[in-house]
C-alpha positions in Angstrom: -19.8 22.7 22.6 -20.7 22.3 18.9 -18.9 19.6 16.6 -15.7 21.1 15.3 -15.4 23.7 18.1 -13.0 21.4 20.0 -10.7 20.9 16.8 -10.7 24.7 16.2 -9.6 25.2 19.8 -6.8 22.7 19.4 -5.6 24.4 16.1 -5.7 27.8 17.8 -3.8 26.6 20.8 -1.2 24.8 18.6 -0.8 27.9 16.3 0.0 29.9 19.5 2.8 27.4 20.2 1.1 25.7 23.2 1.0 22.0 23.3 -2.3 20.3 23.9 -3.4 16.8 23.6 -7.2 17.3 24.0 -9.5 20.3 24.7 -9.8 19.6 28.4 -6.0 19.4 29.0 -4.2 22.4 30.2 -0.6 23.1 28.9 1.8 24.2 31.5 5.5 25.2 31.3 7.8 22.8 32.9 11.0 23.7 34.8 13.3 22.2 32.1 11.6 24.2 29.3 9.5 21.3 28.1 5.8 21.3 28.5 3.6 19.1 30.7 -0.1 18.9 30.1 -2.3 18.8 33.0 -5.5 16.7 32.6 -7.5 15.9 35.6 -5.1 14.3 38.2 -2.5 13.3 35.7 0.5 15.2 34.4 1.7 14.1 31.0 5.1 15.1 29.9 5.0 16.0 26.1 7.5 17.3 23.6 6.7 20.9 22.5 8.6 20.3 19.1 6.3 17.4 18.3 2.8 18.3 19.6 0.9 15.3 21.0 4.1 13.3 21.6 4.8 12.1 25.1 8.4 12.2 26.4 9.7 8.9 27.8 
């Protein structure tokens, strides 16, 4: 991947309304309507109205 491609990918995904924290994380809808981001073995709950923000 060339420099800048990851940032472009993040912008495209965010513009599409999907929540991403990093290029290798996969956004998935959660049962309560929020989004969780699957990254490796970890599931990180995030606030889809504030991309990049984890829910407590």
